[in-house]
All heavy atoms as atom14 arrays in JSON, in Angstrom:
{
  "sequence": "MTWSKIWMELFGTDTLWGLDMGFWVSLGLVLLIVIVMNAVFWGMKPKTPNRPDPR",
  "atom14_mask": [
    [1, 1, 1, 1, 1, 1, 1, 1, 0, 0, 0, 0, 0, 0],
    [1, 1, 1, 1, 1, 1, 1, 0, 0, 0, 0, 0, 0, 0],
    [1, 1, 1, 1, 1, 1, 1, 1, 1, 1, 1, 1, 1, 1],
    [1, 1, 1, 1, 1, 1, 0, 0, 0, 0, 0, 0, 0, 0],
    [1, 1, 1, 1, 1, 1, 1, 1, 1, 0, 0, 0, 0, 0],
    [1, 1, 1, 1, 1, 1, 1, 1, 0, 0, 0, 0, 0, 0],
    [1, 1, 1, 1, 1, 1, 1, 1, 1, 1, 1, 1, 1, 1],
    [1, 1, 1, 1, 1, 1, 1, 1, 0, 0, 0, 0, 0, 0],
    [1, 1, 1, 1, 1, 1, 1, 1, 1, 0, 0, 0, 0, 0],
    [1, 1, 1, 1, 1, 1, 1, 1, 0, 0, 0, 0, 0, 0],
    [1, 1, 1, 1, 1, 1, 1, 1, 1, 1, 1, 0, 0, 0],
    [1, 1, 1, 1, 0, 0, 0, 0, 0, 0, 0, 0, 0, 0],
    [1, 1, 1, 1, 1, 1, 1, 0, 0, 0, 0, 0, 0, 0],
    [1, 1, 1, 1, 1, 1, 1, 1, 0, 0, 0, 0, 0, 0],
    [1, 1, 1, 1, 1, 1, 1, 0, 0, 0, 0, 0, 0, 0],
    [1, 1, 1, 1, 1, 1, 1, 1, 0, 0, 0, 0, 0, 0],
    [1, 1, 1, 1, 1, 1, 1, 1, 1, 1, 1, 1, 1, 1],
    [1, 1, 1, 1, 0, 0, 0, 0, 0, 0, 0, 0, 0, 0],
    [1, 1, 1, 1, 1, 1, 1, 1, 0, 0, 0, 0, 0, 0],
    [1, 1, 1, 1, 1, 1, 1, 1, 0, 0, 0, 0, 0, 0],
    [1, 1, 1, 1, 1, 1, 1, 1, 0, 0, 0, 0, 0, 0],
    [1, 1, 1, 1, 0, 0, 0, 0, 0, 0, 0, 0, 0, 0],
    [1, 1, 1, 1, 1, 1, 1, 1, 1, 1, 1, 0, 0, 0],
    [1, 1, 1, 1, 1, 1, 1, 1, 1, 1, 1, 1, 1, 1],
    [1, 1, 1, 1, 1, 1, 1, 0, 0, 0, 0, 0, 0, 0],
    [1, 1, 1, 1, 1, 1, 0, 0, 0, 0, 0, 0, 0, 0],
    [1, 1, 1, 1, 1, 1, 1, 1, 0, 0, 0, 0, 0, 0],
    [1, 1, 1, 1, 0, 0, 0, 0, 0, 0, 0, 0, 0, 0],
    [1, 1, 1, 1, 1, 1, 1, 1, 0, 0, 0, 0, 0, 0],
    [1, 1, 1, 1, 1, 1, 1, 0, 0, 0, 0, 0, 0, 0],
    [1, 1, 1, 1, 1, 1, 1, 1, 0, 0, 0, 0, 0, 0],
    [1, 1, 1, 1, 1, 1, 1, 1, 0, 0, 0, 0, 0, 0],
    [1, 1, 1, 1, 1, 1, 1, 1, 0, 0, 0, 0, 0, 0],
    [1, 1, 1, 1, 1, 1, 1, 0, 0, 0, 0, 0, 0, 0],
    [1, 1, 1, 1, 1, 1, 1, 1, 0, 0, 0, 0, 0, 0],
    [1, 1, 1, 1, 1, 1, 1, 0, 0, 0, 0, 0, 0, 0],
    [1, 1, 1, 1, 1, 1, 1, 1, 0, 0, 0, 0, 0, 0],
    [1, 1, 1, 1, 1, 1, 1, 1, 0, 0, 0, 0, 0, 0],
    [1, 1, 1, 1, 1, 0, 0, 0, 0, 0, 0, 0, 0, 0],
    [1, 1, 1, 1, 1, 1, 1, 0, 0, 0, 0, 0, 0, 0],
    [1, 1, 1, 1, 1, 1, 1, 1, 1, 1, 1, 0, 0, 0],
    [1, 1, 1, 1, 1, 1, 1, 1, 1, 1, 1, 1, 1, 1],
    [1, 1, 1, 1, 0, 0, 0, 0, 0, 0, 0, 0, 0, 0],
    [1, 1, 1, 1, 1, 1, 1, 1, 0, 0, 0, 0, 0, 0],
    [1, 1, 1, 1, 1, 1, 1, 1, 1, 0, 0, 0, 0, 0],
    [1, 1, 1, 1, 1, 1, 1, 0, 0, 0, 0, 0, 0, 0],
    [1, 1, 1, 1, 1, 1, 1, 1, 1, 0, 0, 0, 0, 0],
    [1, 1, 1, 1, 1, 1, 1, 0, 0, 0, 0, 0, 0, 0],
    [1, 1, 1, 1, 1, 1, 1, 0, 0, 0, 0, 0, 0, 0],
    [1, 1, 1, 1, 1, 1, 1, 1, 0, 0, 0, 0, 0, 0],
    [1, 1, 1, 1, 1, 1, 1, 1, 1, 1, 1, 0, 0, 0],
    [1, 1, 1, 1, 1, 1, 1, 0, 0, 0, 0, 0, 0, 0],
    [1, 1, 1, 1, 1, 1, 1, 1, 0, 0, 0, 0, 0, 0],
    [1, 1, 1, 1, 1, 1, 1, 0, 0, 0, 0, 0, 0, 0],
    [1, 1, 1, 1, 1, 1, 1, 1, 1, 1, 1, 0, 0, 0]
  ],
  "atom14_positions": [
    [[-12.45, 0.13, -23.61], [-10.93, 0.06, -23.73], [-10.56, -0.42, -22.36], [-10.91, -0.08, -21.29], [-10.41, 1.47, -23.96], [-8.95, 1.55, -24.26], [-8.47, 3.06, -24.78], [-7.98, 2.63, -26.46], [0.0, 0.0, 0.0], [0.0, 0.0, 0.0], [0.0, 0.0, 0.0], [0.0, 0.0, 0.0], [0.0, 0.0, 0.0], [0.0, 0.0, 0.0]],
    [[-9.58, -1.33, -22.45], [-8.97, -1.83, -21.13], [-7.83, -1.08, -20.68], [-7.23, -0.3, -21.42], [-8.59, -3.42, -21.47], [-7.51, -3.41, -22.4], [-9.68, -4.28, -21.9], [0.0, 0.0, 0.0], [0.0, 0.0, 0.0], [0.0, 0.0, 0.0], [0.0, 0.0, 0.0], [0.0, 0.0, 0.0], [0.0, 0.0, 0.0], [0.0, 0.0, 0.0]],
    [[-7.44, -1.4, -19.37], [-6.3, -0.67, -18.79], [-4.99, -1.0, -19.56], [-4.15, -0.13, -19.73], [-6.14, -1.04, -17.34], [-7.32, -0.45, -16.5], [-8.26, -1.12, -15.99], [-7.48, 0.97, -16.27], [-9.17, -0.26, -15.25], [-8.67, 0.94, -15.39], [-6.8, 2.14, -16.5], [-9.2, 2.14, -14.86], [-7.34, 3.3, -16.0], [-8.54, 3.45, -15.27]],
    [[-4.84, -2.17, -20.05], [-3.74, -2.62, -20.75], [-3.54, -1.74, -22.01], [-2.41, -1.25, -22.45], [-3.68, -4.05, -21.16], [-3.56, -4.79, -19.89], [0.0, 0.0, 0.0], [0.0, 0.0, 0.0], [0.0, 0.0, 0.0], [0.0, 0.0, 0.0], [0.0, 0.0, 0.0], [0.0, 0.0, 0.0], [0.0, 0.0, 0.0], [0.0, 0.0, 0.0]],
    [[-4.67, -1.48, -22.73], [-4.5, -0.82, -23.94], [-4.27, 0.71, -23.68], [-3.44, 1.34, -24.47], [-5.91, -0.89, -24.76], [-6.13, -2.27, -25.38], [-7.35, -2.27, -26.07], [-7.55, -3.69, -26.87], [-8.87, -3.86, -27.52], [0.0, 0.0, 0.0], [0.0, 0.0, 0.0], [0.0, 0.0, 0.0], [0.0, 0.0, 0.0], [0.0, 0.0, 0.0]],
    [[-4.85, 1.23, -22.65], [-4.52, 2.62, -22.25], [-3.06, 2.78, -21.95], [-2.37, 3.71, -22.28], [-5.43, 3.05, -21.08], [-6.94, 3.12, -21.51], [-5.08, 4.42, -20.56], [-7.9, 3.35, -20.42], [0.0, 0.0, 0.0], [0.0, 0.0, 0.0], [0.0, 0.0, 0.0], [0.0, 0.0, 0.0], [0.0, 0.0, 0.0], [0.0, 0.0, 0.0]],
    [[-2.61, 1.81, -21.15], [-1.2, 1.87, -20.7], [-0.22, 1.71, -21.99], [0.81, 2.47, -22.09], [-0.91, 0.78, -19.68], [0.39, 0.78, -19.1], [1.56, 0.25, -19.53], [0.78, 1.55, -17.94], [2.57, 0.5, -18.67], [2.15, 1.26, -17.71], [-0.02, 2.28, -17.07], [2.74, 1.78, -16.56], [0.65, 2.84, -15.89], [1.96, 2.64, -15.69]],
    [[-0.57, 0.85, -22.86], [0.13, 0.76, -24.11], [0.14, 2.03, -24.92], [1.29, 2.42, -25.46], [-0.41, -0.38, -25.01], [0.03, -1.85, -24.62], [1.75, -2.01, -24.86], [1.81, -2.4, -26.58], [0.0, 0.0, 0.0], [0.0, 0.0, 0.0], [0.0, 0.0, 0.0], [0.0, 0.0, 0.0], [0.0, 0.0, 0.0], [0.0, 0.0, 0.0]],
    [[-1.03, 2.71, -25.01], [-1.03, 3.98, -25.74], [-0.1, 4.97, -25.19], [0.47, 5.79, -25.67], [-2.46, 4.48, -25.71], [-3.49, 3.58, -26.49], [-3.53, 4.02, -27.96], [-3.25, 5.16, -28.29], [-3.83, 3.04, -28.64], [0.0, 0.0, 0.0], [0.0, 0.0, 0.0], [0.0, 0.0, 0.0], [0.0, 0.0, 0.0], [0.0, 0.0, 0.0]],
    [[-0.08, 5.12, -23.67], [0.73, 6.05, -23.02], [2.22, 5.73, -23.02], [3.07, 6.62, -23.33], [0.17, 6.19, -21.55], [-1.07, 6.87, -21.35], [-1.55, 6.76, -20.02], [-1.16, 8.2, -21.92], [0.0, 0.0, 0.0], [0.0, 0.0, 0.0], [0.0, 0.0, 0.0], [0.0, 0.0, 0.0], [0.0, 0.0, 0.0], [0.0, 0.0, 0.0]],
    [[2.59, 4.47, -22.69], [3.9, 4.06, -22.56], [4.6, 3.21, -23.55], [5.79, 2.96, -23.51], [4.08, 3.56, -21.16], [3.63, 4.55, -20.03], [2.53, 4.29, -19.34], [4.49, 5.67, -19.72], [2.08, 5.06, -18.37], [4.05, 6.5, -18.75], [2.92, 6.29, -17.99], [0.0, 0.0, 0.0], [0.0, 0.0, 0.0], [0.0, 0.0, 0.0]],
    [[3.77, 2.61, -24.3], [4.29, 1.72, -25.44], [4.65, 0.32, -25.03], [5.19, -0.39, -25.95], [0.0, 0.0, 0.0], [0.0, 0.0, 0.0], [0.0, 0.0, 0.0], [0.0, 0.0, 0.0], [0.0, 0.0, 0.0], [0.0, 0.0, 0.0], [0.0, 0.0, 0.0], [0.0, 0.0, 0.0], [0.0, 0.0, 0.0], [0.0, 0.0, 0.0]],
    [[4.47, -0.02, -23.79], [4.76, -1.38, -23.33], [3.84, -1.58, -22.21], [3.42, -0.8, -21.48], [6.22, -1.55, -22.89], [6.5, -2.75, -22.59], [6.57, -0.57, -21.67], [0.0, 0.0, 0.0], [0.0, 0.0, 0.0], [0.0, 0.0, 0.0], [0.0, 0.0, 0.0], [0.0, 0.0, 0.0], [0.0, 0.0, 0.0], [0.0, 0.0, 0.0]],
    [[3.54, -3.1, -21.93], [2.78, -3.33, -20.86], [3.57, -4.21, -19.95], [2.96, -4.94, -19.11], [1.43, -4.04, -21.15], [1.72, -5.24, -22.05], [2.83, -5.56, -22.46], [0.67, -5.99, -22.32], [0.0, 0.0, 0.0], [0.0, 0.0, 0.0], [0.0, 0.0, 0.0], [0.0, 0.0, 0.0], [0.0, 0.0, 0.0], [0.0, 0.0, 0.0]],
    [[4.99, -4.34, -20.05], [5.65, -4.92, -19.12], [7.0, -4.12, -18.7], [7.33, -3.23, -19.4], [6.36, -6.27, -19.78], [7.13, -5.84, -20.93], [5.24, -7.29, -20.2], [0.0, 0.0, 0.0], [0.0, 0.0, 0.0], [0.0, 0.0, 0.0], [0.0, 0.0, 0.0], [0.0, 0.0, 0.0], [0.0, 0.0, 0.0], [0.0, 0.0, 0.0]],
    [[7.48, -4.34, -17.57], [8.66, -3.7, -17.09], [9.47, -4.75, -16.37], [9.13, -5.55, -15.42], [8.26, -2.65, -15.96], [9.39, -1.9, -15.37], [10.21, -1.14, -16.36], [8.83, -0.98, -14.28], [0.0, 0.0, 0.0], [0.0, 0.0, 0.0], [0.0, 0.0, 0.0], [0.0, 0.0, 0.0], [0.0, 0.0, 0.0], [0.0, 0.0, 0.0]],
    [[10.78, -4.93, -16.99], [11.71, -5.89, -16.43], [11.11, -7.28, -16.42], [11.27, -8.2, -15.69], [12.15, -5.75, -14.97], [12.93, -4.38, -14.89], [13.91, -4.01, -15.78], [12.72, -3.38, -13.88], [14.35, -2.69, -15.37], [13.66, -2.33, -14.29], [11.94, -3.31, -12.84], [13.68, -1.2, -13.41], [12.06, -2.11, -12.05], [12.86, -1.14, -12.46]],
    [[10.29, -7.68, -17.44], [9.79, -8.87, -17.83], [8.5, -9.3, -16.92], [8.0, -10.43, -17.04], [0.0, 0.0, 0.0], [0.0, 0.0, 0.0], [0.0, 0.0, 0.0], [0.0, 0.0, 0.0], [0.0, 0.0, 0.0], [0.0, 0.0, 0.0], [0.0, 0.0, 0.0], [0.0, 0.0, 0.0], [0.0, 0.0, 0.0], [0.0, 0.0, 0.0]],
    [[7.92, -8.33, -16.17], [6.88, -8.55, -15.32], [5.7, -7.64, -15.89], [5.91, -6.47, -16.04], [7.0, -8.17, -13.91], [8.14, -9.13, -13.21], [8.56, -8.63, -11.93], [7.6, -10.48, -13.1], [0.0, 0.0, 0.0], [0.0, 0.0, 0.0], [0.0, 0.0, 0.0], [0.0, 0.0, 0.0], [0.0, 0.0, 0.0], [0.0, 0.0, 0.0]],
    [[4.39, -8.23, -15.92], [3.33, -7.44, -16.53], [2.78, -6.35, -15.62], [3.17, -6.27, -14.38], [2.28, -8.42, -17.06], [1.54, -9.06, -15.96], [2.04, -9.03, -14.78], [0.4, -9.58, -16.17], [0.0, 0.0, 0.0], [0.0, 0.0, 0.0], [0.0, 0.0, 0.0], [0.0, 0.0, 0.0], [0.0, 0.0, 0.0], [0.0, 0.0, 0.0]],
    [[1.96, -5.57, -16.12], [1.6, -4.34, -15.4], [0.62, -4.76, -14.2], [0.73, -4.08, -13.26], [0.54, -3.64, -16.38], [0.03, -2.35, -15.72], [-0.99, -1.37, -16.9], [-2.39, -2.6, -17.11], [0.0, 0.0, 0.0], [0.0, 0.0, 0.0], [0.0, 0.0, 0.0], [0.0, 0.0, 0.0], [0.0, 0.0, 0.0], [0.0, 0.0, 0.0]],
    [[0.0, -5.88, -14.2], [-0.95, -6.4, -13.06], [-0.01, -6.57, -11.77], [-0.49, -6.28, -10.69], [0.0, 0.0, 0.0], [0.0, 0.0, 0.0], [0.0, 0.0, 0.0], [0.0, 0.0, 0.0], [0.0, 0.0, 0.0], [0.0, 0.0, 0.0], [0.0, 0.0, 0.0], [0.0, 0.0, 0.0], [0.0, 0.0, 0.0], [0.0, 0.0, 0.0]],
    [[1.18, -7.14, -12.05], [2.02, -7.34, -11.02], [2.4, -6.07, -10.33], [2.46, -5.86, -9.07], [3.26, -8.18, -11.39], [4.42, -8.2, -10.42], [4.25, -9.05, -9.32], [5.43, -7.28, -10.42], [5.3, -9.2, -8.38], [6.51, -7.4, -9.4], [6.4, -8.32, -8.48], [0.0, 0.0, 0.0], [0.0, 0.0, 0.0], [0.0, 0.0, 0.0]],
    [[2.79, -5.14, -11.16], [3.33, -3.75, -10.58], [2.1, -3.02, -9.96], [2.42, -2.37, -8.87], [3.91, -2.96, -11.71], [5.23, -3.6, -12.14], [5.36, -4.14, -13.36], [6.39, -3.86, -11.47], [6.68, -4.65, -13.38], [7.31, -4.58, -12.3], [6.8, -3.6, -10.2], [8.61, -4.89, -11.85], [8.13, -3.89, -9.76], [8.88, -4.58, -10.62]],
    [[1.0, -3.23, -10.51], [-0.12, -2.46, -9.75], [-0.49, -3.08, -8.53], [-0.72, -2.24, -7.55], [-1.38, -2.6, -10.77], [-2.59, -2.0, -10.05], [-1.16, -1.6, -11.96], [0.0, 0.0, 0.0], [0.0, 0.0, 0.0], [0.0, 0.0, 0.0], [0.0, 0.0, 0.0], [0.0, 0.0, 0.0], [0.0, 0.0, 0.0], [0.0, 0.0, 0.0]],
    [[-0.54, -4.37, -8.38], [-0.78, -5.07, -7.13], [0.44, -4.74, -6.01], [0.06, -4.65, -4.94], [-0.96, -6.59, -7.3], [0.21, -7.17, -7.8], [0.0, 0.0, 0.0], [0.0, 0.0, 0.0], [0.0, 0.0, 0.0], [0.0, 0.0, 0.0], [0.0, 0.0, 0.0], [0.0, 0.0, 0.0], [0.0, 0.0, 0.0], [0.0, 0.0, 0.0]],
    [[1.48, -4.73, -6.62], [2.75, -4.42, -5.64], [2.53, -3.06, -5.2], [2.78, -2.72, -4.0], [4.02, -4.63, -6.37], [5.35, -4.51, -5.52], [5.45, -5.62, -4.61], [6.59, -4.48, -6.42], [0.0, 0.0, 0.0], [0.0, 0.0, 0.0], [0.0, 0.0, 0.0], [0.0, 0.0, 0.0], [0.0, 0.0, 0.0], [0.0, 0.0, 0.0]],
    [[2.12, -2.07, -5.99], [2.03, -0.74, -5.44], [0.83, -0.58, -4.56], [0.97, 0.16, -3.53], [0.0, 0.0, 0.0], [0.0, 0.0, 0.0], [0.0, 0.0, 0.0], [0.0, 0.0, 0.0], [0.0, 0.0, 0.0], [0.0, 0.0, 0.0], [0.0, 0.0, 0.0], [0.0, 0.0, 0.0], [0.0, 0.0, 0.0], [0.0, 0.0, 0.0]],
    [[-0.2, -1.33, -4.68], [-1.32, -1.33, -3.78], [-0.94, -1.91, -2.46], [-1.33, -1.3, -1.39], [-2.63, -2.09, -4.37], [-3.35, -1.44, -5.52], [-4.43, -2.34, -6.05], [-3.95, -0.09, -5.03], [0.0, 0.0, 0.0], [0.0, 0.0, 0.0], [0.0, 0.0, 0.0], [0.0, 0.0, 0.0], [0.0, 0.0, 0.0], [0.0, 0.0, 0.0]],
    [[-0.21, -3.0, -2.41], [0.25, -3.57, -1.14], [1.18, -2.58, -0.54], [1.05, -2.31, 0.74], [0.94, -4.86, -1.48], [1.58, -5.3, -0.24], [-0.09, -5.9, -1.89], [0.0, 0.0, 0.0], [0.0, 0.0, 0.0], [0.0, 0.0, 0.0], [0.0, 0.0, 0.0], [0.0, 0.0, 0.0], [0.0, 0.0, 0.0], [0.0, 0.0, 0.0]],
    [[2.05, -1.91, -1.22], [2.95, -0.93, -0.66], [2.18, 0.25, 0.05], [2.47, 0.76, 1.11], [3.96, -0.41, -1.68], [5.07, 0.6, -1.23], [5.98, -0.19, -0.07], [5.81, 1.04, -2.44], [0.0, 0.0, 0.0], [0.0, 0.0, 0.0], [0.0, 0.0, 0.0], [0.0, 0.0, 0.0], [0.0, 0.0, 0.0], [0.0, 0.0, 0.0]],
    [[1.08, 0.76, -0.67], [0.34, 1.77, -0.17], [-0.39, 1.41, 0.99], [-0.49, 2.19, 2.0], [-0.7, 2.2, -1.34], [-1.6, 3.28, -0.91], [-0.85, 4.62, -0.74], [-2.7, 3.56, -2.01], [0.0, 0.0, 0.0], [0.0, 0.0, 0.0], [0.0, 0.0, 0.0], [0.0, 0.0, 0.0], [0.0, 0.0, 0.0], [0.0, 0.0, 0.0]],
    [[-0.91, 0.16, 1.0], [-1.59, -0.31, 2.35], [-0.69, -0.43, 3.49], [-1.06, 0.06, 4.64], [-2.28, -1.67, 2.0], [-3.5, -1.49, 1.12], [-2.79, -2.39, 3.32], [-4.07, -2.8, 0.48], [0.0, 0.0, 0.0], [0.0, 0.0, 0.0], [0.0, 0.0, 0.0], [0.0, 0.0, 0.0], [0.0, 0.0, 0.0], [0.0, 0.0, 0.0]],
    [[0.56, -0.9, 3.26], [1.62, -1.06, 4.21], [1.9, 0.33, 4.82], [2.04, 0.55, 6.05], [2.78, -1.71, 3.87], [3.88, -1.69, 4.81], [2.44, -3.23, 3.58], [0.0, 0.0, 0.0], [0.0, 0.0, 0.0], [0.0, 0.0, 0.0], [0.0, 0.0, 0.0], [0.0, 0.0, 0.0], [0.0, 0.0, 0.0], [0.0, 0.0, 0.0]],
    [[2.03, 1.28, 4.02], [2.41, 2.75, 4.47], [1.39, 3.28, 5.22], [1.49, 4.02, 6.31], [2.76, 3.54, 3.29], [4.17, 3.08, 2.58], [2.98, 4.98, 3.6], [4.52, 3.68, 1.34], [0.0, 0.0, 0.0], [0.0, 0.0, 0.0], [0.0, 0.0, 0.0], [0.0, 0.0, 0.0], [0.0, 0.0, 0.0], [0.0, 0.0, 0.0]],
    [[0.14, 3.07, 4.81], [-1.11, 3.69, 5.46], [-1.29, 2.96, 6.85], [-1.53, 3.64, 7.98], [-2.39, 3.48, 4.69], [-3.65, 3.81, 5.5], [-2.28, 4.51, 3.43], [0.0, 0.0, 0.0], [0.0, 0.0, 0.0], [0.0, 0.0, 0.0], [0.0, 0.0, 0.0], [0.0, 0.0, 0.0], [0.0, 0.0, 0.0], [0.0, 0.0, 0.0]],
    [[-1.05, 1.64, 6.92], [-1.29, 0.93, 8.14], [-0.1, 1.44, 9.17], [-0.37, 1.71, 10.35], [-1.08, -0.55, 7.95], [-2.38, -1.15, 7.34], [-2.23, -2.91, 7.01], [-2.04, -3.55, 8.69], [0.0, 0.0, 0.0], [0.0, 0.0, 0.0], [0.0, 0.0, 0.0], [0.0, 0.0, 0.0], [0.0, 0.0, 0.0], [0.0, 0.0, 0.0]],
    [[1.11, 1.65, 8.67], [2.16, 2.05, 9.54], [1.93, 3.49, 10.01], [2.14, 3.84, 11.22], [3.41, 2.11, 8.79], [4.14, 0.74, 8.91], [4.48, 0.3, 10.05], [4.38, 0.13, 7.78], [0.0, 0.0, 0.0], [0.0, 0.0, 0.0], [0.0, 0.0, 0.0], [0.0, 0.0, 0.0], [0.0, 0.0, 0.0], [0.0, 0.0, 0.0]],
    [[1.29, 4.42, 9.17], [1.01, 5.69, 9.6], [0.01, 5.78, 10.62], [0.02, 6.47, 11.67], [0.65, 6.57, 8.5], [0.0, 0.0, 0.0], [0.0, 0.0, 0.0], [0.0, 0.0, 0.0], [0.0, 0.0, 0.0], [0.0, 0.0, 0.0], [0.0, 0.0, 0.0], [0.0, 0.0, 0.0], [0.0, 0.0, 0.0], [0.0, 0.0, 0.0]],
    [[-1.06, 4.89, 10.49], [-2.2, 4.81, 11.46], [-1.55, 4.33, 12.75], [-1.83, 4.84, 13.84], [-3.29, 3.96, 10.96], [-4.3, 3.61, 12.02], [-3.94, 4.66, 9.83], [0.0, 0.0, 0.0], [0.0, 0.0, 0.0], [0.0, 0.0, 0.0], [0.0, 0.0, 0.0], [0.0, 0.0, 0.0], [0.0, 0.0, 0.0], [0.0, 0.0, 0.0]],
    [[-1.0, 3.25, 12.75], [-0.5, 2.43, 13.96], [0.56, 3.32, 14.73], [0.57, 3.35, 16.03], [-0.12, 1.04, 13.76], [-1.27, 0.14, 13.46], [-1.21, -0.71, 12.35], [-2.4, 0.21, 14.13], [-2.22, -1.55, 12.02], [-3.43, -0.63, 13.83], [-3.35, -1.52, 12.74], [0.0, 0.0, 0.0], [0.0, 0.0, 0.0], [0.0, 0.0, 0.0]],
    [[1.49, 3.85, 14.01], [2.52, 4.77, 14.72], [1.97, 5.99, 15.25], [2.46, 6.65, 16.24], [3.63, 5.04, 13.72], [4.67, 3.82, 13.61], [4.77, 2.93, 12.64], [5.7, 3.61, 14.51], [5.67, 2.14, 12.79], [6.29, 2.4, 14.06], [6.12, 4.14, 15.72], [7.37, 1.96, 14.71], [7.14, 3.6, 16.42], [7.76, 2.47, 15.78]],
    [[0.7, 6.46, 14.76], [0.12, 7.59, 15.22], [-0.75, 7.48, 16.37], [-1.19, 8.36, 17.05], [0.0, 0.0, 0.0], [0.0, 0.0, 0.0], [0.0, 0.0, 0.0], [0.0, 0.0, 0.0], [0.0, 0.0, 0.0], [0.0, 0.0, 0.0], [0.0, 0.0, 0.0], [0.0, 0.0, 0.0], [0.0, 0.0, 0.0], [0.0, 0.0, 0.0]],
    [[-1.02, 6.12, 16.71], [-1.94, 5.96, 17.85], [-1.12, 6.13, 19.2], [0.04, 5.69, 19.24], [-2.42, 4.56, 17.75], [-3.37, 4.31, 16.53], [-3.74, 2.53, 16.41], [-4.89, 2.3, 17.75], [0.0, 0.0, 0.0], [0.0, 0.0, 0.0], [0.0, 0.0, 0.0], [0.0, 0.0, 0.0], [0.0, 0.0, 0.0], [0.0, 0.0, 0.0]],
    [[-1.78, 6.62, 20.19], [-1.18, 6.72, 21.51], [-1.35, 5.4, 22.26], [-2.46, 4.69, 22.09], [-1.72, 7.84, 22.35], [-1.4, 9.22, 21.68], [-1.7, 10.35, 22.54], [-1.42, 11.68, 21.91], [-1.39, 12.79, 22.8], [0.0, 0.0, 0.0], [0.0, 0.0, 0.0], [0.0, 0.0, 0.0], [0.0, 0.0, 0.0], [0.0, 0.0, 0.0]],
    [[-0.34, 4.93, 23.0], [-0.53, 3.69, 23.73], [-1.65, 3.86, 24.88], [-1.94, 4.84, 25.41], [0.8, 3.46, 24.48], [1.65, 4.67, 24.23], [0.96, 5.55, 23.2], [0.0, 0.0, 0.0], [0.0, 0.0, 0.0], [0.0, 0.0, 0.0], [0.0, 0.0, 0.0], [0.0, 0.0, 0.0], [0.0, 0.0, 0.0], [0.0, 0.0, 0.0]],
    [[-2.37, 2.75, 25.07], [-3.39, 2.71, 26.06], [-2.73, 2.63, 27.44], [-1.92, 1.85, 27.68], [-4.32, 1.47, 25.82], [-5.49, 1.4, 26.69], [-6.36, 0.21, 26.18], [-7.52, 0.01, 27.22], [-8.3, -1.27, 26.94], [0.0, 0.0, 0.0], [0.0, 0.0, 0.0], [0.0, 0.0, 0.0], [0.0, 0.0, 0.0], [0.0, 0.0, 0.0]],
    [[-3.26, 3.57, 28.31], [-2.76, 3.57, 29.73], [-3.37, 2.31, 30.47], [-4.62, 2.17, 30.45], [-2.99, 4.9, 30.44], [-4.39, 5.09, 30.4], [-2.22, 5.97, 29.67], [0.0, 0.0, 0.0], [0.0, 0.0, 0.0], [0.0, 0.0, 0.0], [0.0, 0.0, 0.0], [0.0, 0.0, 0.0], [0.0, 0.0, 0.0], [0.0, 0.0, 0.0]],
    [[-2.53, 1.53, 31.12], [-3.12, 0.4, 31.97], [-3.96, 0.97, 33.12], [-3.59, 2.04, 33.76], [-1.95, -0.41, 32.44], [-0.74, 0.56, 32.32], [-1.05, 1.6, 31.32], [0.0, 0.0, 0.0], [0.0, 0.0, 0.0], [0.0, 0.0, 0.0], [0.0, 0.0, 0.0], [0.0, 0.0, 0.0], [0.0, 0.0, 0.0], [0.0, 0.0, 0.0]],
    [[-4.98, 0.27, 33.57], [-5.7, 0.59, 34.82], [-4.89, 0.03, 36.02], [-4.95, -1.14, 36.32], [-7.08, -0.07, 34.71], [-7.93, 0.6, 33.65], [-7.75, 1.71, 33.28], [-8.85, -0.23, 32.97], [0.0, 0.0, 0.0], [0.0, 0.0, 0.0], [0.0, 0.0, 0.0], [0.0, 0.0, 0.0], [0.0, 0.0, 0.0], [0.0, 0.0, 0.0]],
    [[-4.26, 0.87, 36.64], [-3.5, 0.54, 37.94], [-4.41, 0.81, 39.12], [-5.07, 1.77, 39.25], [-2.17, 1.44, 37.89], [-1.33, 1.16, 36.82], [0.06, 1.83, 36.96], [0.81, 1.53, 35.78], [1.88, 2.27, 35.47], [2.17, 3.37, 36.23], [2.57, 1.96, 34.44], [0.0, 0.0, 0.0], [0.0, 0.0, 0.0], [0.0, 0.0, 0.0]],
    [[-4.23, -0.14, 40.09], [-5.07, 0.12, 41.27], [-4.36, 1.28, 42.07], [-3.23, 1.59, 41.94], [-4.8, -1.1, 42.13], [-3.57, -1.9, 41.49], [-3.54, -1.3, 40.0], [0.0, 0.0, 0.0], [0.0, 0.0, 0.0], [0.0, 0.0, 0.0], [0.0, 0.0, 0.0], [0.0, 0.0, 0.0], [0.0, 0.0, 0.0], [0.0, 0.0, 0.0]],
    [[-5.23, 1.93, 42.91], [-4.73, 3.05, 43.82], [-3.72, 2.58, 44.71], [-4.04, 1.73, 45.46], [-6.0, 3.7, 44.29], [-5.71, 5.11, 44.88], [-4.51, 5.7, 44.54], [-6.5, 5.59, 45.63], [0.0, 0.0, 0.0], [0.0, 0.0, 0.0], [0.0, 0.0, 0.0], [0.0, 0.0, 0.0], [0.0, 0.0, 0.0], [0.0, 0.0, 0.0]],
    [[-2.62, 3.19, 44.81], [-1.47, 2.75, 45.71], [-1.84, 3.04, 47.17], [-1.1, 2.64, 47.98], [-0.3, 3.56, 45.27], [-0.79, 4.79, 44.57], [-2.15, 4.36, 43.98], [0.0, 0.0, 0.0], [0.0, 0.0, 0.0], [0.0, 0.0, 0.0], [0.0, 0.0, 0.0], [0.0, 0.0, 0.0], [0.0, 0.0, 0.0], [0.0, 0.0, 0.0]],
    [[-2.91, 3.69, 47.64], [-3.25, 4.04, 48.9], [-3.6, 2.67, 49.74], [-4.11, 1.86, 49.62], [-4.41, 5.01, 49.14], [-3.83, 6.39, 48.62], [-5.01, 7.43, 48.92], [-5.62, 7.6, 47.72], [-6.79, 8.1, 47.45], [-7.62, 8.38, 48.59], [-7.41, 8.21, 46.49], [0.0, 0.0, 0.0], [0.0, 0.0, 0.0], [0.0, 0.0, 0.0]]
  ]
}
């Protein structure tokens, strides 16, 4: 059984606003990747520069 058939069994349609399920799944994956990348990068502490000793 394919994902489209399972989706059809559950929801009765395989399109939303004229766009098929593959588009929405890929859009959701991209959104998830962007959120995870933002969480990782915003959670990192900045690297302190190596400053010479002022003495």
